[in-house]
N, C-alpha and C positions, 0 to 999 in steps of 0.2 A: 434425569428425572424420569421416573417410571409412571405409567398410567395403567390402571386396571379397572375394567368394567365387568361387573357381575350382574346378569339379568336373572332375577328369580321372582316370579309373580307371587310366590307364597310368603315373601319376607317384606317387612316394612322398608320403605325407601329411606336410604341414609347415605349421606356423602361424608366421607372422612378424608381429610388431607393431612399428610404428615410433611411438615416443612421445617426448614432451619430457622426462618424468621419471617415475620409478617412484612409484606411489601404491597405495592400498588396492585400487582396482579392478584395476590391473594384476596385483597379487599374487593376487587371487581368480581372475582369468582364467588365470594361470599354473598355479595349483593345480588348477583345473578341467581344464585341458588335460593336465597331467601325470598326473592320476589317471584320466583316461579310458582305458578298456581296450577300446573298441570296442563297448561295450554300455551301454545306459541302462535296462535292465530286469533284474529278478531273478525267478527262478522261485518262485512262492508257491502254497500249497495251501489249499484249503478241504476240507470233508468230501466234497464231490462233484466238485470240479474242480481242475485244475492250470492256473494262469494265469501270464502274464508281467506283473508289476506294475512300472509305470514309476517310476523314482526320484522324479520330480516329483509323483507321486500319494501318496507316503509321507509321513505326518506324523511317525511315530515307529517305532522298532524297539526292542522290549523283550523281556526274558527273564522268563517266568512259569513257575514249577515246572519249571525246567530246559529248557523249550522256547522257541524264538525265534519271535516274532511281529512282523509288520509291521502297523501300523494306518494305514489310508488316510484320505483327506480326508473320507470319509463316515462314518468311525468304524468301518468293518468291519475285522475281524481276520483275518489270513492267516498260516498257519504257514510258516516258512522253515527249510529243512533245512541250515542253516549255523550256525556259531558266531558270536557277536556280533563278535568281533575280525576275523573273515573278512569280514563284512558291512561293518564300519567301514572296512576297507581298500578296498572296492569303491566306496563312496559318494562323491559329489562333496563339495567343500569347504563347502557350506552345511549339512552335517550336523555336529552338535556333540554331544559326550558330555554328558549331563545328570546321570548317576549311574553307578554301577558296572554296572548292568544295562540301561541305556537310552541310545539315540542319537536325537536329535531333529533334524528339519528346521527350522532356525531361521527360515526364511521362513514356516512354518506355525504358529509360536508367536504366539498372540494377545496374551498378557500373562503376567507372572509374578505369582503371587498370594502375598502374604506373610501368615503367620499370627502370632498373638500369641506363640507359643513360639519364633519365629525360623525356622521351617521355610518353605521356598519351594517352590511348585509351578509347573510350566510348564503353562499352559492353552492348548490348541490350538483352532483354529477349529471343529473338529468337536465340541468339548465334552469330548474326552478330556483328562485331566490326569495328570501323573506328577510325583513329587517330584524336586527338584534338590538334589544334595548340596552341602554348603558349599564343598568344594574346586572342584567344577565351576562353581558359581555365581560364585565369585571370578574364575575364568578367563573366564567369559562376560561379566561386567561389564568386565573389562579389555579384552576384544575390542570390546565395544560402545562404550566410551569412546574407543578408538583410532579407530573409524570415525566418531565424532561430530564 
């Protein structure tokens, strides 16, 4: 497979892929390209600072007590002044809904922890964990089996 990148500020941006057949990778590339709006960062707030948080550094976006927070790879929490559905529309395809109030970066999920009562938690590399609803877990399993 060849890759060619041409940077020309005078031309309209266009992505062309020549492939033998459509597969999961091509679908992910298409989703990523079509969802890209020219930004790969989101404005986030701490008590003292305003930062631009890169999507690749986000493990999870969750709502706690009516406020939206992004949790990064170090486990630090940043407030985001947007609704969860607005953030979900901005994020690339590797972010998946894990429950009604959380979106996870599937590349940062270390494992799914099952408990005796049937509950499932997504455990991230930073140590942070959040529950996975049954509906979302069935969708995640379907997606994982398709890619296997």
